[in-house]
C-alpha positions in Angstrom: -16.2 -0.6 -14.2 -15.6 -4.3 -13.8 -14.5 -5.3 -17.1 -11.5 -6.9 -15.6 -13.3 -9.0 -13.1 -15.0 -10.8 -16.3 -11.6 -12.7 -16.4 -11.6 -15.7 -14.2 -8.1 -15.6 -13.0 -7.8 -12.1 -12.1 -11.5 -12.7 -10.3 -9.4 -15.2 -8.0 -6.3 -12.9 -7.5 -8.6 -10.1 -6.7 -10.4 -12.0 -4.1 -7.3 -13.1 -2.6 -6.2 -9.4 -2.8 -9.4 -8.2 -1.1 -8.8 -11.1 2.0 -5.2 -9.9 2.5 -6.4 -6.3 2.4 -8.8 -6.8 5.3 -6.5 -8.6 7.1 -3.9 -5.8 7.1 -6.3 -3.4 7.5 -7.9 -4.9 10.7 -4.4 -5.7 12.0 -3.2 -1.6 11.5 -6.7 -0.9 14.0 -5.8 -3.8 16.7 -2.1 -3.1 16.6 -2.4 0.6 16.8 -4.8 0.5 19.6 -3.1 -2.1 21.9 -0.1 -0.5 21.3 -1.2 2.8 22.2 -3.2 1.2 25.4 0.1 -0.2 26.4 2.4 2.7 25.8 0.6 5.9 25.3 3.1 6.7 22.9 3.0 8.1 19.5 6.5 7.6 19.4 5.9 3.8 20.1 3.5 3.7 17.1 6.1 5.0 14.9 8.7 2.6 15.7 6.1 -0.4 15.0 5.6 1.1 11.9 9.6 1.5 11.2 9.5 -2.3 11.8 7.0 -3.2 9.2 8.2 -1.0 6.8 12.2 -1.5 6.9 12.4 -4.8 5.6 10.4 -3.6 2.4 13.6 -1.5 2.1 16.0 -4.3 2.7 14.5 -7.0 0.8 12.3 -5.7 -1.8 14.8 -5.6 -4.6 15.4 -9.4 -4.0 11.9 -10.4 -4.0 11.4 -8.1 -7.1 14.4 -10.2 -9.1 12.7 -13.9 -7.3 9.3 -12.7 -8.9 11.4 -12.2 -12.5 13.4 -15.4 -11.9 10.2 -17.9 -10.4 6.6 -18.5 -10.9 4.9 -15.7 -9.3 2.2 -17.5 -8.7 4.0 -19.7 -6.1 5.6 -16.7 -4.3 2.3 -15.4 -3.8 0.7 -18.1 -2.0 3.8 -19.3 0.0 4.0 -15.6 1.2 0.3 -15.4 2.1 1.1 -18.8 3.8 3.7 -17.7 6.0 1.4 -14.7 6.9 -1.2 -16.9 8.5 1.1 -18.8 10.5 2.6 -15.9 12.0 -0.6 -13.9 12.6 -1.9 -17.2 14.4 1.2 -17.4 16.7 0.6 -13.5 17.7 -2.9 -14.2 18.3 -2.3 -16.9 20.8 0.2 -14.5 22.4 -2.0 -11.9 22.5 -4.7 -14.2 24.0 -2.3 -15.6 26.7 -2.1 -11.8 28.0 2.0 -12.2 27.5 2.1 -9.6 24.8 4.3 -6.8 25.0 5.7 -3.6 22.8 8.4 -6.0 21.1 6.2 -8.7 20.4 5.0 -6.2 17.6 8.7 -5.1 16.5 9.2 -8.7 15.8 6.0 -9.5 14.2 6.6 -6.1 12.3 9.8 -7.2 10.8 8.7 -10.9 9.9 5.7 -9.6 8.3 7.2 -6.7 6.2 9.6 -9.5 4.8 7.0 -11.5 3.8 5.5 -8.5 2.1 8.9 -7.8 0.3 8.4 -11.2 -1.4 4.7 -10.7 -2.3 3.6 -7.4 -3.6 6.2 -7.6 -6.4 5.1 -11.1 -7.5 1.6 -10.0 -7.1 1.5 -6.7 -8.7 3.7 -7.9 -11.7 1.1 -10.6 -12.5 -2.0 -8.8 -12.8 -0.7 -7.6 -16.5 -0.2 -11.1 -17.4 -3.7 -12.1 -16.4 -5.7 -9.1 -17.9 -3.2 -7.5 -20.7 -2.7 -4.0 -21.2 -6.0 -3.1 -22.3 -7.8 -3.9 -19.0 -4.8 -3.1 -17.0 -5.8 0.5 -15.6 -9.1 -1.1 -14.9 -7.8 -4.1 -13.1 -5.4 -1.9 -11.0 -8.4 0.7 -10.5 -10.5 -2.4 -8.9 -7.4 -4.0 -7.4 -7.6 -0.4 -5.1 -10.9 -0.5 -4.8 -10.7 -4.1 -2.8 -8.0 -2.3 -0.7 -10.3 0.8 0.1 -13.4 -2.0 0.4 -11.1 -3.5 3.0 -10.3 0.0 4.6 -14.3 0.5 5.4 -15.1 -2.6 6.9 -12.1 -4.1 8.4 -11.3 -1.3 10.8 -14.7 -0.8 11.6 -15.3 -4.3 12.5 -12.1 -4.4 14.3 -12.6 -1.7 16.3 -16.1 -3.1 17.1 -15.0 -5.9 18.4 -12.3 -4.7 20.4 -14.7 -2.7 22.2 -17.4 -5.2 22.4 -15.1 -7.7 23.9 -13.0 -5.2 26.0 -16.1 -4.1 27.8 -14.6 -0.6 28.4 -11.5 -1.7 29.6 -8.9 0.1 27.5 -5.9 -2.0 29.0 -7.8 -5.6 27.8 -5.8 -7.3 25.0 -8.2 -10.3 24.7 -10.8 -8.4 22.0 -7.0 -7.9 20.2 -6.1 -11.4 20.4 -9.9 -12.3 18.5 -9.2 -10.0 15.9 -5.5 -11.5 14.9 -7.6 -14.9 14.9 -9.6 -13.6 12.3 -6.7 -12.0 10.3 -5.0 -15.2 10.3 -8.1 -16.8 8.8 -8.3 -14.1 6.1 -4.6 -14.7 5.1 -5.5 -18.5 4.7 -8.3 -17.8 2.6 -6.1 -15.4 0.1 -3.6 -18.3 -0.1 -6.4 -20.5 -1.0 -8.0 -18.6 -3.6 -4.5 -17.7 -5.3 -3.9 -21.4 -5.5 -6.9 -21.4 -7.9 -5.0 -18.8 -10.3 -4.2 -20.6 -13.6 -1.9 -18.3 -14.7 1.5 -19.3 -13.3 3.5 -16.3 -14.1 6.8 -17.9 -15.3 9.6 -16.0 -16.5 9.8 -15.4 -20.5 13.8 -16.5 -20.1 15.6 -18.0 -17.5 18.1 -15.6 -16.3 21.6 -16.7 -16.1 22.8 -13.9 -14.2 23.3 -13.4 -10.2 20.3 -12.0 -8.5 22.9 -9.0 -7.8 23.0 -8.5 -11.7 19.4 -8.7 -12.2 18.9 -6.0 -9.6 21.4 -3.7 -11.2 19.6 -4.2 -14.6 16.4 -3.1 -12.9 17.9 -0.1 -11.6 19.4 0.7 -15.2 16.4 0.5 -16.5 14.6 2.8 -14.6 17.3 5.4 -15.2 17.1 4.9 -19.0 13.4 6.2 -19.2 12.8 10.0 -17.9 9.1 8.8 -17.5 9.6 5.7 -15.3 12.4 7.3 -13.3 9.8 10.3 -12.9 7.0 8.2 -12.0 9.0 6.3 -9.4 10.3 9.6 -7.5 6.6 11.3 -7.6 5.7 8.3 -5.2 8.3 8.9 -2.7 6.6 12.2 -1.7 3.3 10.5 -0.7 5.0 8.0 1.5 6.8 10.6 3.4 4.5 13.1 3.9 1.0 11.7 3.1 1.2 8.1 5.3 1.8 9.6 8.9 -1.6 10.8 9.2 -2.9 6.9 8.8 0.2 5.6 11.4 -0.6 7.9 13.7 -4.3 8.0 13.5 -4.7 6.5 16.9 -3.2 9.3 18.4 -5.3 11.5 16.6 -8.6 10.0 17.4 -8.0 9.7 21.3 -6.0 13.3 22.0 -7.7 15.5 19.3 -11.2 13.8 19.2 -11.1 12.1 22.4 -12.5 8.7 20.9 -12.3 5.3 21.3 -11.3 1.8 19.5 -14.8 2.4 17.7 -14.2 6.1 16.5 -10.9 5.0 15.3 -12.6 2.4 13.2 -14.9 4.7 11.9 -12.4 7.1 11.0 -10.3 4.7 9.2 -13.6 3.2 7.4 -14.6 6.7 6.3 -11.0 7.1 4.7 -11.9 3.8 2.9 -15.3 5.0 1.8 -13.7 8.0 0.0 -11.3 5.7 -1.3 -13.6 3.9 -3.0 -15.4 6.2 -4.8 -12.2 7.5 -6.0 -11.1 4.1 -7.3 -14.5 2.9 -9.0 -14.7 6.4 -10.5 -10.9 6.0 -11.8 -11.9 2.2 -13.0 -15.4 3.8 -14.8 -13.0 6.5 -16.3 -10.8 4.1 -18.4 -8.4 5.9 -20.7 -8.8 9.2 -19.5 -6.8 11.7 -21.2 -4.2 14.0 -19.2 -2.9 11.2 -16.9 -0.2 13.4 -15.5 -2.1 16.1 -14.5 -5.1 13.7 -12.9 -1.9 11.9 -11.1 -0.2 15.5 -9.6 -4.2 17.1 -9.1 -4.9 14.3 -6.7 -1.5 14.4 -4.7 -1.8 18.3 -4.1 -5.4 17.9 -3.0 -4.5 14.9 -0.8 -2.2 17.4 0.9 -4.8 19.7 1.3 -7.3 17.2 2.8 -4.9 16.4 5.1 -4.4 19.8 6.7 -8.1 20.2 6.4 -8.8 17.4 8.5 -6.4 18.4 11.2 -8.8 21.2 11.8 -11.6 18.8 12.5 -13.7 20.2 15.7 -15.9 17.0 16.0 -16.1 12.8 14.5 -18.8 13.9 12.0 -16.5 16.8 10.4 -13.6 14.7 10.5 -15.3 11.3 8.8 -16.3 14.2 5.7 -12.7 15.3 5.5 -11.1 12.4 6.1 -13.4 10.6 3.4 -12.0 13.4 0.8 -8.3 12.9 1.5 -8.9 8.9 0.9 -10.7 9.8 -2.5 -7.7 11.8 -3.6 -5.0 9.5 -2.0 -6.6 6.5 -3.7 -7.1 8.6 -7.4 -3.3 9.1 -7.1 -2.0 5.7 -6.0 -3.7 4.0 -8.7 -3.1 6.4 -11.7 0.6 6.3 -10.5 1.2 2.4 -10.6 -0.8 1.9 -13.6 1.5 4.1 -15.7 4.2 2.5 -14.1 2.9 -1.1 -14.9 2.6 0.5 -18.8 5.9 2.1 -18.7 7.5 -1.3 -18.0 8.4 -4.9 -20.3 6.9 -7.8 -18.7 10.4 -9.7 -18.1 11.1 -6.3 -16.0 7.8 -5.8 -14.1 9.0 -7.8 -11.0 12.0 -5.7 -10.7 10.5 -2.3 -11.4 7.5 -3.0 -8.7 10.1 -3.9 -6.2 11.6 -0.8 -6.9 8.5 1.2 -6.4 7.8 -0.9 -3.0 11.2 0.0 -1.6 10.2 3.5 -2.2 7.0 2.7 -0.2 9.6 1.1 2.2 10.8 4.9 3.0 7.5 5.7 4.8 9.2 5.2 8.4 11.6 8.3 7.0 8.3 10.3 7.4 6.5 8.9 10.4 9.0 9.1 12.7 9.8 12.8 12.6 6.2 13.4 12.9 5.6 11.2 15.5 8.3 12.6 17.3 6.9 16.3 16.8 3.6 14.5 17.9 4.8 13.9 21.3 6.4 16.9 21.8 4.4 19.5 20.2 1.3 18.1 19.6 -0.5 15.6 17.0 -2.5 18.5 15.3 0.4 20.6 14.3 2.6 17.2 13.3 0.1 16.1 11.1 -1.1 19.6 9.6 3.1 20.2 8.6 2.9 16.6 6.8 -0.3 17.9 4.4 1.5 21.0 3.7 4.8 19.3 2.5 2.7 16.9 0.5 0.8 19.8 -1.2 3.9 22.0 -1.5 6.2 19.6 -2.8 3.8 18.0 -5.2 3.3 21.4 -6.8 7.0 21.6 -7.2 7.4 18.4 -8.9 4.5 19.2 -11.3 6.2 22.4 -12.7 9.7 20.2 -12.9 8.8 16.7 -14.2 7.7 17.7 -17.6 7.9 14.2 -18.9 5.2 12.9 -16.3 3.2 16.1 -16.6 2.8 15.5 -19.9 1.5 11.9 -20.0 -1.9 12.2 -21.8 -4.0 9.2 -23.4 -1.9 6.1 -24.5 0.5 4.1 -22.8 4.5 5.8 -22.8 7.4 4.5 -24.7 9.3 1.9 -22.9 13.3 2.5 -22.6 15.9 0.0 -24.1 16.5 -2.9 -21.9 18.2 -6.2 -21.5 16.9 -9.8 -21.6 17.0 -11.4 -18.3 20.3 -13.1 -19.5 22.1 -10.1 -20.1 21.6 -9.9 -24.2 21.2 -6.0 -25.0 17.0 -5.9 -26.3 15.1 -3.1 -27.6 12.0 -2.9 -25.8 8.6 -2.4 -27.8 7.2 1.0 -27.6 3.2 0.7 -26.7 2.2 3.8 -28.2 1.6 7.1 -26.4 1.0 11.0 -26.9 
């Protein structure tokens, strides 16, 4: 279950990822609670998420091209250091009581831009450290670190805010303290990554422009039905599976009548289910019928959302959201592992950036469901998102045959070009 953590460099990268995930999850609760307390609007919650996700669409392809041209380790350290500085500045603004809705919009734009340069480099560095043999285990454990943060991070952030607010729902001081902790976590993440020996230097120096490298990455995906199908399959969950997480502050208060501590408990329960799913995937190793497992997890994710939205009480909601977290993490870890295994090393930064750009489409799902929540009701809005996720996953299961039939081993890689533009056949890595 923990075989990839025996590799020294992966341990340090994993610890850095854990701290970053803690920071992001604490930020989600603190930001969501304060914005909803200040504005009372689900739509404004959605707009802040848009400000965070939009730069990932705009800049992720550039970040991926840079990850294939520059040392990946330094890109990760630099981006984590910038997040440390920005979080500390926002913490001081909040503590001074001068924070407004627009501060979170500006910070979201900056934070999303930095993430666009961080994620492609960090994700494409993992296979260089652990190799293909341990990649599924490493990706599952990386997902485990994210889900561990989803358990402790939201609960701790909610508890700190509730304790320091002392019943005052408009208090900003507790949120400011949480952001101070977030900035410290980003600093620790940067320091941990510094101790990684693997620099992630590119195999060859590109002689082309960044635009040409990006175009080569898009052609590479288009040349492989399996890789294109995997990337396309990741669109649906981010359009219809993620609104429930972004609009959770509204659901917690309007449906369950909870405060910040209850919001933290719900987010933590989701993380608990997710960590069970990711550890189970890490333990299974090279399990067969990977395609069916991926599709099945996505369908059950949608069903879990619909069931969660009918929760009458907090304990029932905790059980159902834990199941939802388990299926969502099973899909995400399997999908990203298969994308990595379907890609040659020289292209991984660009391919992971395309995958990240797809994730940046999340606001296209969040905004409509945020508007529906304000005008019709949060319960109806999120139930509809779960139905669309399950229904479209079934449609894709029936239509994406090459993805559905992925079994043991690794899929064949498409023909690609070297970073310099020279034609080169990518080596097949097996597959059934």
